[in-house]
Kinemage of the C-alpha trace (Angstrom):
@kinemage 1
@onewidth
@group {chain A} dominant
@subgroup {mainchain}
@vectorlist {calphas} color= white
{ca met a 1} P -9.292 -8.281 19.994
{ca gln a 2} L -7.215 -5.505 18.577
{ca val a 3} L -5.239 -5.416 15.352
{ca phe a 4} L -1.972 -3.573 15.077
{ca lys a 5} L -0.008 -2.840 11.787
{ca phe a 6} L 3.608 -1.902 11.734
{ca gly a 7} L 5.001 -0.568 8.523
{ca gly a 8} L 8.566 -1.088 7.023
{ca ala a 9} L 9.918 2.380 8.438
{ca ser a 10} L 9.076 1.099 11.969
{ca val a 11} L 11.280 -1.987 11.741
{ca lys a 12} L 13.932 -0.819 9.504
{ca asn a 13} L 16.722 -1.724 11.831
{ca ala a 14} L 17.218 -3.618 15.127
{ca glu a 15} L 16.497 -0.520 17.093
{ca gly a 16} L 13.016 -0.479 15.270
{ca val a 17} L 12.404 -4.121 16.350
{ca lys a 18} L 13.229 -3.294 19.938
{ca asn a 19} L 10.844 -0.375 19.831
{ca leu a 20} L 7.894 -2.447 18.411
{ca ala a 21} L 8.439 -4.694 21.408
{ca ser a 22} L 8.463 -1.769 23.597
{ca val a 23} L 5.188 -0.232 22.083
{ca leu a 24} L 3.450 -3.566 22.666
{ca gln a 25} L 4.842 -3.731 26.400
{ca gln a 26} L 3.487 0.085 26.808
{ca val a 27} L -0.099 -0.273 25.219
{ca gly a 28} L -0.754 -3.912 26.023
{ca tyr a 29} L -0.724 -7.117 23.789
{ca glu a 30} L -3.413 -9.338 24.885
{ca asn a 31} L -5.754 -10.638 22.353
{ca thr a 32} L -3.713 -8.946 19.638
{ca leu a 33} L -2.907 -9.596 16.006
{ca val a 34} L 0.395 -7.725 14.822
{ca val a 35} L 0.566 -7.322 10.976
{ca val a 36} L 4.093 -6.377 9.875
{ca ser a 37} L 5.436 -5.114 6.564
{ca ala a 38} L 8.867 -5.938 5.225
{ca met a 39} L 11.670 -4.147 6.830
{ca gly a 40} L 12.796 -0.625 5.652
{ca lys a 41} L 13.309 -0.582 1.890
{ca thr a 42} L 13.266 -4.352 1.370
{ca thr a 43} L 10.332 -4.153 -0.995
{ca asn a 44} L 12.316 -1.755 -3.132
{ca ala a 45} L 15.434 -3.969 -2.935
{ca leu a 46} L 13.459 -7.002 -3.899
{ca glu a 47} L 11.997 -5.213 -7.034
{ca ile a 48} L 15.582 -4.620 -8.208
{ca val a 49} L 16.070 -8.455 -7.865
{ca ile a 50} L 13.009 -8.917 -9.919
{ca lys a 51} L 14.385 -6.428 -12.482
{ca asn a 52} L 17.799 -8.252 -12.625
{ca tyr a 53} L 16.064 -11.568 -12.977
{ca phe a 54} L 14.417 -10.491 -16.106
{ca asp a 55} L 16.787 -7.957 -17.617
{ca asn a 56} L 20.302 -8.297 -16.047
{ca lys a 57} L 21.129 -11.716 -14.973
{ca ser a 58} L 24.741 -10.894 -14.155
{ca glu a 59} L 23.576 -8.711 -11.312
{ca leu a 60} L 20.954 -11.024 -9.977
{ca gln a 61} L 23.140 -12.762 -7.190
{ca ser a 62} L 24.553 -9.483 -6.145
{ca ser a 63} L 21.148 -7.780 -5.666
{ca ile a 64} L 19.923 -10.937 -3.631
{ca gln a 65} L 23.081 -10.843 -1.432
{ca asp a 66} L 22.224 -7.133 -0.713
{ca val a 67} L 19.031 -8.208 0.800
{ca lys a 68} L 20.387 -11.228 2.760
{ca lys a 69} L 23.218 -8.820 4.120
{ca tyr a 70} L 20.771 -6.239 5.250
{ca his a 71} L 18.846 -8.700 7.284
{ca asn a 72} L 21.845 -10.481 8.533
{ca glu a 73} L 23.108 -7.432 10.061
{ca ile a 74} L 19.702 -6.763 11.931
{ca leu a 75} L 19.955 -10.457 12.994
{ca leu a 76} L 23.448 -10.017 14.481
{ca glu a 77} L 22.111 -6.945 16.407
{ca leu a 78} L 19.184 -8.714 17.998
{ca phe a 79} L 20.700 -12.255 18.583
{ca glu a 80} L 24.078 -12.338 20.312
{ca asn a 81} L 24.338 -16.093 19.692
{ca thr a 82} L 24.941 -16.631 15.988
{ca gln a 83} L 24.083 -20.315 16.481
{ca his a 84} L 20.478 -19.215 17.452
{ca ala a 85} L 17.933 -20.990 15.328
{ca val a 86} L 16.545 -17.810 13.929
{ca phe a 87} L 19.573 -17.546 11.590
{ca lys a 88} L 19.034 -21.038 10.121
{ca lys a 89} L 15.287 -20.064 9.739
{ca val a 90} L 16.148 -16.918 7.814
{ca ser a 91} L 18.658 -18.772 5.776
{ca ser a 92} L 16.100 -21.307 4.776
{ca ile a 93} L 13.576 -18.387 3.636
{ca phe a 94} L 16.283 -17.163 1.222
{ca glu a 95} L 16.982 -20.725 0.000
{ca asp a 96} L 13.366 -20.610 -0.909
{ca leu a 97} L 13.772 -17.665 -3.045
{ca asp a 98} L 16.841 -19.093 -4.755
{ca tyr a 99} L 14.917 -22.146 -5.518
{ca phe a 100} L 12.091 -20.274 -7.091
{ca leu a 101} L 14.430 -18.186 -9.354
{ca ser a 102} L 16.273 -21.198 -10.293
{ca arg a 103} L 13.352 -23.318 -11.221
{ca asn a 104} L 10.685 -20.784 -12.504
{ca lys a 105} L 9.420 -21.298 -16.092
{ca ser a 106} L 6.734 -18.600 -16.120
{ca pro a 107} L 7.689 -15.391 -18.259
{ca asp a 108} L 4.782 -13.482 -16.743
{ca tyr a 109} L 6.423 -10.539 -14.737
{ca asn a 110} L 3.400 -9.873 -12.518
{ca phe a 111} L 3.265 -13.550 -11.375
{ca val a 112} L 7.165 -13.523 -10.708
{ca tyr a 113} L 6.821 -10.292 -8.931
{ca asp a 114} L 4.368 -11.746 -6.542
{ca gln a 115} L 6.289 -14.820 -5.874
{ca val a 116} L 9.513 -12.961 -5.066
{ca ile a 117} L 8.364 -9.765 -3.456
{ca gly a 118} L 6.642 -11.553 -0.448
{ca phe a 119} L 9.772 -12.755 0.910
{ca gly a 120} L 10.415 -9.333 2.488
{ca glu a 121} L 7.323 -9.831 4.797
{ca leu a 122} L 8.151 -13.465 5.468
{ca thr a 123} L 11.690 -12.541 6.709
{ca ser a 124} L 10.576 -9.611 8.764
{ca thr a 125} L 7.807 -11.491 10.673
{ca thr a 126} L 10.160 -14.455 11.209
{ca ile a 127} L 12.751 -12.112 12.796
{ca ile a 128} L 10.311 -10.259 14.922
{ca ser a 129} L 8.330 -13.226 16.065
{ca thr a 130} L 11.452 -15.030 17.214
{ca tyr a 131} L 12.883 -11.659 18.960
{ca leu a 132} L 9.573 -11.300 20.841
{ca asn a 133} L 9.590 -14.846 22.014
{ca glu a 134} L 13.267 -14.498 23.052
{ca ile a 135} L 12.282 -11.477 25.457
{ca gly a 136} L 9.399 -13.111 27.087
{ca leu a 137} L 6.468 -11.777 24.540
{ca lys a 138} L 5.093 -15.097 23.589
{ca asn a 139} L 3.387 -15.326 20.263
{ca asn a 140} L 2.324 -17.396 17.352
{ca trp a 141} L 3.743 -16.790 13.799
{ca leu a 142} L 1.262 -17.059 11.264
{ca asp a 143} L 1.611 -17.582 7.466
{ca val a 144} L -0.828 -15.027 6.092
{ca arg a 145} L -1.162 -16.804 2.919
{ca glu a 146} L -3.022 -19.688 4.715
{ca phe a 147} L -5.704 -17.237 5.829
{ca ile a 148} L -6.351 -14.589 3.153
{ca lys a 149} L -7.264 -16.125 -0.112
{ca thr a 150} L -7.656 -14.111 -3.333
{ca asp a 151} L -8.094 -14.532 -7.104
{ca asp a 152} L -4.783 -14.631 -9.548
{ca tyr a 153} L -5.007 -11.048 -10.449
{ca tyr a 154} L -0.969 -10.799 -9.522
{ca arg a 155} L 0.079 -7.524 -7.905
{ca arg a 156} L -3.347 -6.231 -7.125
{ca ala a 157} L -5.374 -9.481 -6.267
{ca asn a 158} L -8.963 -9.192 -5.180
{ca val a 159} L -9.971 -10.918 -1.911
{ca asp a 160} L -12.159 -14.020 -1.890
{ca trp a 161} L -14.131 -12.765 1.189
{ca glu a 162} L -16.304 -16.047 1.861
{ca his a 163} L -13.107 -18.415 1.762
{ca thr a 164} L -11.079 -15.805 3.748
{ca gln a 165} L -13.675 -15.521 6.398
{ca tyr a 166} L -13.950 -19.195 6.746
{ca lys a 167} L -10.090 -19.671 6.902
{ca ile a 168} L -9.746 -16.967 9.710
{ca lys a 169} L -12.786 -18.071 11.669
{ca thr a 170} L -11.867 -21.834 11.705
{ca asn a 171} L -7.879 -21.398 12.126
{ca phe a 172} L -7.380 -18.386 14.011
{ca asp a 173} L -6.655 -18.441 17.879
{ca ser a 174} L -7.600 -14.873 18.999
{ca ser a 175} L -6.710 -15.485 22.902
{ca val a 176} L -2.895 -15.066 22.054
{ca leu a 177} L -0.624 -12.533 20.546
{ca asn a 178} L -0.163 -13.392 16.781
{ca ile a 179} L 2.377 -12.091 14.307
{ca thr a 180} L 1.691 -12.197 10.471
{ca gln a 181} L 2.595 -10.554 7.258
{ca gly a 182} L 0.972 -7.660 5.532
{ca phe a 183} L 0.519 -7.325 1.768
{ca leu a 184} L 0.213 -11.007 0.909
{ca gly a 185} L -2.264 -13.738 0.161
{ca ser a 186} L -2.569 -16.790 -1.973
{ca asp a 187} L -4.633 -17.873 -4.892
{ca ala a 188} L -6.689 -21.226 -5.465
{ca asn a 189} L -3.422 -22.803 -6.533
{ca asn a 190} L -1.454 -21.536 -3.406
{ca phe a 191} L 0.750 -19.312 -5.332
{ca thr a 192} L 1.476 -15.908 -3.480
{ca thr a 193} L -0.495 -13.034 -4.489
{ca thr a 194} L -0.154 -9.280 -3.243
{ca leu a 195} L -2.964 -6.780 -2.336
{ca gly a 196} L -1.168 -3.786 -4.008
{ca arg a 197} L 1.615 -1.495 -2.559
{ca glu a 198} L 0.887 -0.394 0.842
{ca gly a 199} L -1.642 -3.358 1.087
{ca ser a 200} L -0.476 -4.213 4.763
{ca asp a 201} L -2.965 -1.742 5.967
{ca tyr a 202} L -5.649 -3.531 4.108
{ca thr a 203} L -4.437 -6.936 5.573
{ca ala a 204} L -5.243 -5.510 9.017
{ca ala a 205} L -8.621 -4.432 7.952
{ca ile a 206} L -9.368 -7.890 6.430
{ca phe a 207} L -8.376 -9.449 9.797
{ca ala a 208} L -10.381 -6.974 11.781
{ca tyr a 209} L -13.489 -7.298 9.767
{ca cys a 210} L -13.323 -11.201 9.955
{ca leu a 211} L -12.537 -11.156 13.720
{ca asn a 212} L -15.064 -8.409 14.744
{ca ala a 213} L -12.196 -6.697 16.266
{ca glu a 214} L -12.540 -3.706 18.703
{ca ser a 215} L -10.081 -1.463 16.846
{ca val a 216} L -7.278 -1.105 14.235
{ca thr a 217} L -4.113 0.720 14.900
{ca ile a 218} L -1.664 1.685 12.178
{ca trp a 219} L 1.696 2.624 13.810
{ca lys a 220} L 3.622 5.273 11.750
{ca asp a 221} L 6.609 7.490 11.999
{ca val a 222} L 4.309 10.468 11.979
{ca pro a 223} L 1.948 11.616 14.831
{ca gly a 224} L -1.263 10.589 12.945
{ca val a 225} L -3.155 11.490 9.775
{ca leu a 226} L -1.811 14.949 8.587
{ca asn a 227} L -3.497 17.310 6.244
{ca ala a 228} L -0.439 17.026 3.767
{ca asp a 229} L 2.571 14.818 3.196
{ca pro a 230} L 5.446 16.753 4.777
{ca arg a 231} L 7.883 15.650 2.229
{ca tyr a 232} L 5.829 17.880 -0.221
{ca phe a 233} L 4.045 20.396 1.727
{ca glu a 234} L 5.277 23.023 4.418
{ca asn a 235} L 3.428 23.228 7.796
{ca ala a 236} L 1.641 19.851 7.665
{ca gln a 237} L -0.989 19.776 10.690
{ca leu a 238} L -2.403 16.782 12.531
{ca leu a 239} L -5.976 15.832 12.040
{ca asn a 240} L -7.389 14.671 15.524
{ca ser a 241} L -10.334 12.986 14.021
{ca ile a 242} L -12.055 12.264 10.634
{ca ser a 243} L -15.042 10.425 9.474
{ca tyr a 244} L -14.876 7.077 7.428
{ca arg a 245} L -16.315 9.169 4.426
{ca glu a 246} L -13.717 11.797 4.679
{ca ala a 247} L -11.031 9.241 5.089
{ca ile a 248} L -12.156 7.249 2.138
{ca glu a 249} L -12.338 10.294 0.008
{ca leu a 250} L -8.642 11.177 0.910
{ca ala a 251} L -7.433 7.717 0.267
{ca phe a 252} L -9.200 7.654 -2.966
{ca tyr a 253} L -7.396 10.802 -4.091
{ca gly a 254} L -4.193 9.300 -2.952
{ca ala a 255} L -3.495 10.201 0.561
{ca ser a 256} L -0.578 7.808 1.682
{ca val a 257} L -1.279 7.260 5.133
{ca ile a 258} L -4.286 5.068 4.653
{ca his a 259} L -4.554 2.448 1.870
{ca pro a 260} L -7.618 3.085 -0.296
{ca lys a 261} L -9.171 -0.482 0.228
{ca thr a 262} L -8.620 -0.396 4.097
{ca leu a 263} L -11.513 1.650 5.185
{ca gln a 264} L -14.423 -0.047 3.453
{ca pro a 265} L -14.408 -3.243 5.502
{ca leu a 266} L -14.026 -1.204 8.800
{ca gln a 267} L -16.877 1.051 8.007
{ca gln a 268} L -19.125 -1.955 7.534
{ca lys a 269} L -18.637 -3.107 10.809
{ca glu a 270} L -17.945 0.306 12.484
{ca ile a 271} L -14.401 -0.577 13.612
{ca pro a 272} L -12.517 2.416 14.542
{ca leu a 273} L -9.060 2.942 12.983
{ca phe a 274} L -6.448 4.805 14.898
{ca val a 275} L -3.167 6.057 13.363
{ca lys a 276} L -0.491 6.727 15.976
{ca ser a 277} L 3.240 7.340 16.237
{ca phe a 278} L 5.382 4.316 17.255
{ca leu a 279} L 7.791 6.955 18.660
{ca asn a 280} L 5.130 8.277 21.111
{ca pro a 281} L 2.684 5.358 21.459
{ca lys a 282} L 0.807 6.828 24.247
{ca asn a 283} L -0.191 10.063 22.293
{ca ser a 284} L -3.779 9.916 20.896
{ca gly a 285} L -2.912 10.301 17.251
{ca thr a 286} L -5.789 10.397 14.886
{ca met a 287} L -9.120 8.501 15.142
{ca val a 288} L -11.158 7.569 12.053
{ca gly a 289} L -14.771 6.441 12.930
{ca lys a 290} L -18.390 6.906 12.459
{ca gly a 291} L -20.125 10.317 12.862
{ca ile a 292} L -17.233 12.361 13.708
{ca gly a 293} L -16.145 15.356 11.933
{ca leu a 294} L -12.903 16.795 10.394
{ca glu a 295} L -10.915 18.262 13.298
{ca pro a 296} L -9.493 20.670 12.798
{ca asp a 297} L -11.594 21.728 9.641
{ca ile a 298} L -8.572 22.780 7.213
{ca pro a 299} L -7.779 22.077 3.516
{ca cys a 300} L -6.226 18.717 3.108
{ca tyr a 301} L -3.300 18.375 0.404
{ca ile a 302} L -2.499 15.382 -1.739
{ca val a 303} L -0.053 14.871 -4.548
{ca lys a 304} L 0.530 12.052 -6.937
{ca lys a 305} L 3.786 12.147 -8.951
{ca asn a 306} L 4.718 10.542 -12.222
{ca gln a 307} L 1.182 10.398 -13.663
{ca val a 308} L 0.173 10.371 -17.321
{ca leu a 309} L -2.286 12.900 -18.883
{ca ile a 310} L -3.862 12.076 -22.082
{ca ser a 311} L -6.156 14.275 -24.061
{ca leu a 312} L -8.180 12.941 -26.921
{ca ser a 313} L -10.319 14.536 -29.569
{ca ser a 314} L -12.275 12.914 -32.454
{ca leu a 315} L -10.557 12.872 -35.928
{ca asp a 316} L -13.579 14.484 -37.694
{ca phe a 317} L -14.463 17.025 -34.925
{ca ser a 318} L -17.625 15.196 -33.969
{ca tyr a 319} L -18.890 14.970 -30.246
{ca ile a 320} L -17.223 12.743 -27.724
{ca val a 321} L -20.292 10.903 -26.589
{ca glu a 322} L -21.242 7.964 -24.539
{ca glu a 323} L -20.147 5.313 -27.216
{ca asn a 324} L -16.560 6.886 -27.320
{ca ile a 325} L -16.354 7.306 -23.479
{ca ser a 326} L -17.290 3.619 -23.170
{ca glu a 327} L -14.756 2.552 -25.603
{ca ile a 328} L -12.089 4.738 -23.950
{ca phe a 329} L -12.716 3.277 -20.661
{ca lys a 330} L -12.597 -0.399 -21.974
{ca leu a 331} L -9.151 0.455 -23.220
{ca leu a 332} L -7.975 1.822 -19.728
{ca his a 333} L -9.309 -1.274 -18.092
{ca leu a 334} L -7.650 -3.632 -20.574
{ca tyr a 335} L -4.319 -1.868 -20.028
{ca lys a 336} L -4.795 -1.773 -16.273
{ca met a 337} L -4.645 2.045 -15.915
{ca lys a 338} L -5.775 3.467 -12.723
{ca val a 339} L -7.739 6.471 -13.557
{ca asp a 340} L -7.329 9.377 -11.083
{ca val a 341} L -9.327 12.294 -12.803
{ca ile a 342} L -11.262 12.795 -15.964
{ca gln a 343} L -12.560 15.908 -17.935
{ca asn a 344} L -14.555 16.247 -20.963
{ca ser a 345} L -16.150 18.713 -23.306
{ca ala a 346} L -18.165 18.352 -26.481
{ca ile a 347} L -15.271 17.270 -28.645
{ca ser a 348} L -12.435 16.478 -26.239
{ca phe a 349} L -11.737 14.022 -23.447
{ca ser a 350} L -8.962 14.213 -20.903
{ca val a 351} L -7.938 11.608 -18.440
{ca cys a 352} L -5.105 11.333 -15.950
{ca phe a 353} L -3.786 8.011 -14.509
{ca glu a 354} L -1.005 5.855 -13.235
{ca asn a 355} L 0.839 3.729 -15.772
{ca thr a 356} L 1.619 1.058 -13.020
{ca tyr a 357} L 1.861 -1.902 -15.749
{ca asn a 358} L 3.902 0.021 -18.258
{ca asn a 359} L 1.412 -0.329 -20.887
{ca leu a 360} L 1.246 3.151 -22.036
{ca asp a 361} L 2.842 2.617 -25.559
{ca arg a 362} L 0.154 -0.129 -26.235
{ca leu a 363} L -2.688 2.157 -25.064
{ca leu a 364} L -1.470 5.034 -27.231
{ca gln a 365} L -1.185 2.849 -30.242
{ca his a 366} L -4.774 1.787 -29.809
{ca leu a 367} L -6.294 4.967 -29.168
{ca lys a 368} L -4.457 6.651 -32.205
{ca ala a 369} L -6.434 4.578 -34.540
{ca lys a 370} L -9.549 6.223 -33.480
{ca phe a 371} L -8.594 9.682 -31.837
{ca lys a 372} L -6.202 12.635 -32.193
{ca val a 373} L -3.995 12.051 -29.100
{ca thr a 374} L -1.781 14.393 -27.166
{ca phe a 375} L -0.127 13.217 -24.022
{ca his a 376} L 2.063 14.343 -21.195
{ca glu a 377} L 4.349 11.929 -19.016
{ca asn a 378} L 5.752 12.543 -15.590
{ca val a 379} L 3.104 14.993 -14.707
{ca ser a 380} L 1.905 15.688 -11.027
{ca leu a 381} L -1.795 15.498 -9.871
{ca tyr a 382} L -2.727 17.819 -6.734
{ca thr a 383} L -5.812 17.324 -4.957
{ca val a 384} L -7.135 19.670 -2.281
{ca arg a 385} L -10.185 18.706 -0.164
{ca his a 386} L -12.021 21.715 1.689
{ca tyr a 387} L -9.817 24.149 -0.417
{ca asn a 388} L -9.823 27.762 -0.128
{ca glu a 389} L -8.294 30.518 -2.358
{ca gln a 390} L -4.929 30.562 -0.529
{ca ala a 391} L -4.882 26.727 -1.018
{ca ile a 392} L -5.341 27.074 -4.747
{ca thr a 393} L -2.720 29.800 -5.085
{ca ser a 394} L -0.132 27.826 -3.158
{ca ile a 395} L -0.522 24.829 -5.668
{ca glu a 396} L -0.624 26.926 -8.722
{ca ser a 397} L 2.270 29.262 -8.051
{ca gly a 398} L 5.216 28.709 -10.490
{ca lys a 399} L 3.717 25.804 -12.274
{ca glu a 400} L 2.524 24.988 -15.754
{ca leu a 401} L -1.243 24.157 -15.574
{ca leu a 402} L -2.423 21.412 -17.879
{ca leu a 403} L -5.814 20.517 -16.241
{ca lys a 404} L -8.037 22.119 -13.468
{ca gln a 405} L -11.240 20.840 -12.186
{ca leu a 406} L -13.230 22.110 -9.227
{ca thr a 407} L -16.346 20.640 -7.345
{ca gln a 408} L -17.976 21.805 -4.346
{ca glu a 409} L -15.410 20.329 -1.761
{ca thr a 410} L -12.560 19.400 -4.098
{ca ile a 411} L -10.126 20.740 -6.498
{ca gln a 412} L -7.671 18.961 -8.877
{ca ile a 413} L -4.797 20.299 -10.782
{ca val a 414} L -2.479 18.577 -13.045
{ca thr a 415} L 0.844 20.329 -13.593
{ca lys a 416} L 3.964 19.931 -15.338
């Protein structure tokens, strides 16, 4: 049993869908589960739909039409016969979207987000599954929401592992090629939930864990795991192999190639993870596994943009001690802030985090009642694993440094 995951960039157009089929034909697809993301930038387009639903009703139908048109163009390139049943299938999916938006009564943004955003994956997998069947790659289309069960923490749901394992073990036919959606699950009331952005990798790992898969392969538009994101750093190099531990460290700090939650279930059952190029599927890519070192042994660079840095000090210059820190973290948890780095001294405490849920103003109001607060928005957090002096200089050059923290293997720098 092998699990493949194809991201949105791999299926952004009809050529991408055809290439996915070519990859399967080249590397083999027996006893295979294929997990697929939404096509191209569909998730971003659906986020605009959600924004318009709440804030700009006059543009809602136009934004929905953009999503429909994008997928229809792909359909027309893949299926010559416009009477093919797939056109009706996709139309039905969008009718479900329209129905939800017209009947929904919940004012909860996060709930609405999860109900709407998943239509991208449902559409992409419907198109891909039908195309593969059309060219002779017989497969089963699966609704992942019937297999991955979660709580109702919308937009970052937690997996109910016991229920999920039962569903997969009793309802999954591993002897055939299966196509399903990444990113999605469902709660106890069968409402759609999501596993967090880039959660399709995690979906692949969940299935691999429950099915005792031989391996997981993430197919990307890069040759494998690089030591830096080439969009932000020059001369990025391919890492041939890394250990689970190192990969988990990189994921924790924000490396975008592997989702932070993906590695834990794979490590537990020692299932190797491969990251390969869908443009060159026969190349070896990167292997993540047990007992293998970082090869080559070079600095690894990560940057997280649009962060918030808050610095706190006590109003009466008293020490920031355990009681204060405990209270600060309770507030960070209450307002759903994902903390990336902390630093404290006797009378100050600094924390850098992601304001994913747009609760910054409420958090600041709460903190200002007890602390002196300074903050910076839209800062960048740079992390370098296995740093050297040259790596540090390259990060600091020409930037305003707001925070710097070194450990034996890692340096983190917050810049404006």
